[in-house]
C-alpha positions as CSV (number, residue, x, y, z in Angstrom):
1,M,-0.1,-0.1,0.0
2,H,1.2,3.2,-0.8
3,R,2.1,6.0,1.9
4,N,2.0,9.4,0.9
5,R,1.6,11.0,4.4
6,L,1.6,15.0,5.2
7,F,3.7,14.8,8.2
8,C,4.2,18.3,9.4
9,R,3.8,21.9,8.7
10,L,7.2,23.9,9.1
11,H,7.4,27.9,8.6
12,G,10.6,30.0,7.8
13,P,14.0,29.3,7.7
14,L,13.5,25.9,9.5
15,A,11.1,24.7,6.5
16,L,13.8,25.7,4.2
17,L,16.7,23.7,6.0
18,L,14.4,20.6,6.6
19,L,12.9,20.5,3.1
20,A,16.5,20.7,1.7
21,C,17.5,17.8,3.3
22,I,14.0,15.6,2.7
23,P,14.1,13.4,1.5
24,A,18.2,11.3,2.4
25,L,20.5,7.0,5.0
26,A,19.9,4.0,2.7
27,Q,18.0,1.8,4.5
28,A,19.1,3.1,8.1
29,G,19.2,0.9,10.6
30,P,17.5,1.9,14.3
31,A,20.7,2.3,15.8
32,E,21.5,5.2,13.3
33,K,22.1,8.6,15.0
34,V,22.5,12.5,14.0
35,Y,26.2,13.7,14.4
36,M,27.4,17.2,15.5
37,P,30.0,19.4,13.9
38,Q,31.6,20.4,17.4
39,V,34.4,19.0,19.2
40,S,35.2,18.9,22.6
41,Y,38.9,18.6,23.1
42,R,40.3,15.7,25.2
43,E,36.9,14.5,26.4
44,W,36.0,10.8,26.3
45,E,32.6,9.5,25.5
46,I,31.1,6.0,26.3
47,E,28.1,5.5,24.2
48,F,25.6,2.8,23.7
49,R,22.6,3.1,21.3
50,G,20.0,1.0,19.7
51,G,16.4,0.4,18.2
52,A,14.1,-2.0,16.8
53,L,11.7,-1.9,13.9
54,D,8.1,-2.8,13.4
55,W,7.4,-3.7,9.6
56,P,4.6,-6.0,9.4
57,G,5.0,-8.4,6.4
58,N,8.1,-7.6,6.2
59,P,11.5,-10.1,6.7
60,D,13.1,-7.2,9.2
61,N,9.8,-7.1,11.2
62,R,11.0,-7.0,14.8
63,A,14.9,-6.9,13.9
64,Q,17.0,-5.0,16.5
65,Q,20.3,-3.4,16.3
66,Y,22.9,-2.2,19.1
67,V,26.2,-0.2,18.9
68,A,28.5,0.3,21.7
69,D,31.5,2.9,21.2
70,I,34.1,4.9,22.8
71,G,35.3,8.2,21.6
72,Y,38.2,10.8,22.7
73,G,38.6,14.6,21.4
74,I,42.0,13.6,20.3
75,A,42.6,17.5,19.2
76,P,40.7,20.7,19.0
77,R,39.0,19.8,16.1
78,W,38.9,16.2,15.9
79,F,37.0,13.5,17.5
80,T,37.7,10.0,16.7
81,E,35.6,6.9,17.9
82,L,35.2,3.4,17.6
83,A,32.2,1.3,17.6
84,V,30.9,-2.2,17.5
85,F,27.5,-3.0,16.0
86,Y,25.3,-5.8,17.2
87,A,22.1,-7.0,15.4
88,K,19.6,-9.7,16.2
89,T,17.0,-10.8,13.9
90,P,13.6,-12.2,14.6
91,G,13.6,-15.3,15.9
92,G,18.0,-15.3,16.0
93,A,20.5,-14.6,18.4
94,A,22.5,-11.1,18.6
95,R,25.4,-11.5,16.9
96,V,28.6,-8.7,16.1
97,E,27.8,-7.4,12.6
98,G,30.1,-4.9,12.0
99,Y,33.0,-2.4,12.9
100,E,33.4,1.3,12.6
101,W,35.8,3.9,12.8
102,E,33.9,7.3,13.2
103,N,35.6,10.9,12.9
104,V,34.2,14.2,13.4
105,F,36.1,17.2,12.3
106,Q,34.8,20.7,13.3
107,L,35.5,23.5,10.5
108,T,34.1,26.2,12.3
109,E,34.0,28.0,15.3
110,I,30.5,27.0,16.9
111,G,28.4,29.9,17.1
112,E,30.8,32.8,15.1
113,H,29.5,32.3,11.7
114,W,25.9,32.2,10.3
115,M,26.1,28.2,10.6
116,D,28.2,26.0,12.2
117,V,29.9,23.3,10.0
118,G,31.9,20.2,10.1
119,L,33.2,16.8,7.9
120,F,32.2,13.1,9.5
121,A,34.5,10.4,7.8
122,E,33.9,7.0,8.6
123,F,35.4,3.5,7.9
124,A,33.3,0.4,8.5
125,H,33.7,-3.3,8.1
126,D,30.7,-5.7,7.6
127,R,31.6,-8.3,9.4
128,L,28.8,-10.5,8.0
129,E,29.2,-9.7,4.4
130,K,33.0,-9.3,4.7
131,K,33.0,-5.7,3.1
132,N,34.5,-2.6,3.5
133,Y,32.7,1.0,3.2
134,V,33.6,4.6,3.7
135,E,31.5,7.5,4.4
136,L,31.8,10.9,4.1
137,G,30.0,14.3,4.2
138,P,29.3,17.6,5.7
139,M,27.6,18.4,9.0
140,F,25.9,21.5,9.7
141,Q,24.0,23.2,12.4
142,K,21.8,26.3,12.8
143,E,20.4,28.2,15.5
144,F,16.7,30.1,14.9
145,G,15.8,31.3,18.3
146,R,15.5,29.2,20.7
147,A,15.4,26.1,18.0
148,L,18.9,24.0,17.0
149,V,18.4,22.5,13.8
150,N,21.2,19.7,12.7
151,L,21.8,18.3,8.9
152,N,24.1,15.6,8.1
153,L,24.4,14.8,4.3
154,L,26.4,11.4,3.9
155,F,28.1,9.7,0.8
156,K,28.8,6.0,1.1
157,R,31.0,3.8,-1.2
158,G,32.0,0.4,-1.1
159,L,35.9,-0.4,-0.8
160,S,35.6,-4.6,-2.1
161,R,36.3,-5.6,-5.2
162,D,32.5,-7.2,-5.4
163,R,31.1,-4.1,-4.3
164,E,27.8,-3.1,-5.7
165,P,28.4,-0.1,-8.2
166,G,27.9,3.4,-7.2
167,T,27.9,5.8,-4.4
168,E,25.0,5.9,-2.2
169,F,23.3,9.4,-0.7
170,E,22.1,9.6,2.8
171,Y,20.9,11.8,5.3
172,A,20.2,12.6,8.9
173,W,18.5,15.4,10.5
174,Q,16.9,16.7,14.0
175,W,15.4,19.7,15.3
176,K,14.8,20.8,18.8
177,W,13.4,23.4,21.3
178,R,15.9,24.5,23.7
179,G,14.9,25.3,27.1
180,N,15.4,23.0,30.2
181,A,18.5,21.0,29.2
182,S,17.3,18.0,31.1
183,F,14.4,17.8,28.8
184,E,14.0,19.1,25.2
185,P,11.3,17.9,22.6
186,G,12.0,17.9,19.0
187,L,11.9,15.7,15.9
188,Q,14.4,13.5,13.9
189,G,14.1,12.0,10.7
190,F,16.3,9.3,8.4
191,G,16.2,8.5,4.7
192,S,18.0,7.6,1.6
193,F,17.8,8.9,-1.9
194,G,19.8,5.7,-3.2
195,R,22.6,5.6,-5.5
196,I,24.0,8.8,-7.4
197,G,22.8,8.6,-11.1
198,A,19.7,7.1,-10.3
199,L,18.4,9.2,-7.3
200,R,14.9,8.6,-5.8
201,V,13.5,8.1,-2.7
202,I,14.3,5.0,-1.2
203,E,13.4,5.4,2.7
204,N,12.0,8.3,4.7
205,K,11.5,8.1,8.4
206,I,10.3,11.1,10.7
207,G,8.9,11.4,14.2
208,P,8.8,13.0,17.6
209,A,12.0,13.0,19.7
210,F,13.4,14.3,22.6
211,F,16.4,15.1,24.1
212,G,18.5,15.8,27.4
213,R,22.0,16.5,28.8
214,M,22.4,16.2,32.7
215,L,25.5,17.5,34.5
216,L,27.1,15.3,37.2
217,G,29.8,17.3,38.3
218,G,33.6,16.7,38.0
219,G,33.7,17.4,34.3
220,R,30.9,14.0,33.7
221,A,27.5,14.4,32.0
222,L,25.1,12.1,30.8
223,K,23.2,12.8,27.5
224,Y,20.5,10.9,26.1
225,D,18.0,10.9,23.1
226,A,15.0,8.8,21.8
227,A,12.5,9.0,19.1
228,L,9.6,7.2,17.5
229,L,9.9,7.2,13.7
230,F,7.4,6.6,11.2
231,G,7.8,5.5,7.6
232,T,6.6,7.9,4.8
233,V,7.3,6.2,1.8
234,N,7.2,2.3,0.4
235,G,10.5,0.6,1.3
236,S,10.4,2.4,4.9
237,P,9.7,0.4,8.1
238,D,5.9,1.7,9.4
239,R,7.6,2.1,12.9
240,T,11.3,2.4,14.1
241,L,12.2,3.2,18.2
242,R,15.5,4.5,18.5
243,F,17.4,5.6,21.7
244,Q,20.8,6.8,22.5
245,L,23.0,7.2,26.0
246,E,26.3,8.9,26.1
247,Y,28.4,9.3,29.0
248,E,31.0,12.0,29.0
249,F,34.2,12.5,31.1
250,F,37.2,14.3,30.9
């Protein structure tokens, strides 16, 4: 059944930015996240994120994905992170799906320009398919009053000789309303345009989200976010539940 939903009304600059990114993560897993273009030098991060799909009639219905990673602000504008992906299919046991080396490069001083900009670069190994990938793309961050919008535009390409041809064009974005730092409401979205040269909307998911950060003292903090995403086009799960927990310390 075709799903063509009018899922939100947006106004002003926020609408322009979000419409520019909607539709693009090719079949994004439920543990995917939105990356930020800012680095905290010498800060450690331990993160656990995951999610599950509700996709009746599809083999991936009730599939789960979890990620454990550790990262460090290795330089004033460079944050690097190692991640392990776990997957659990319906009726099966959880198993290691792959490994990733993620890097965030801060290109502008936060808040000094019209928009904050960064670069995301990743090397990934798919343990199940024995294939390697690289992913590269810009990250944008913009304030609109008390609203904060983030957008990732990512390009993914296989490195193996038997890789699928072409480069995938993916995206992730979020909007949040800042007020009480421990609980801030917003929206998140993920999707894909497929491969460069044959672009079409492969996947699009959007839904309500909430975010929070709590200071624990001694340079430590706990961050979290979660979202319930709804598929808006064929090829998207009906619902995706995702969460992210992050412990920061110096």
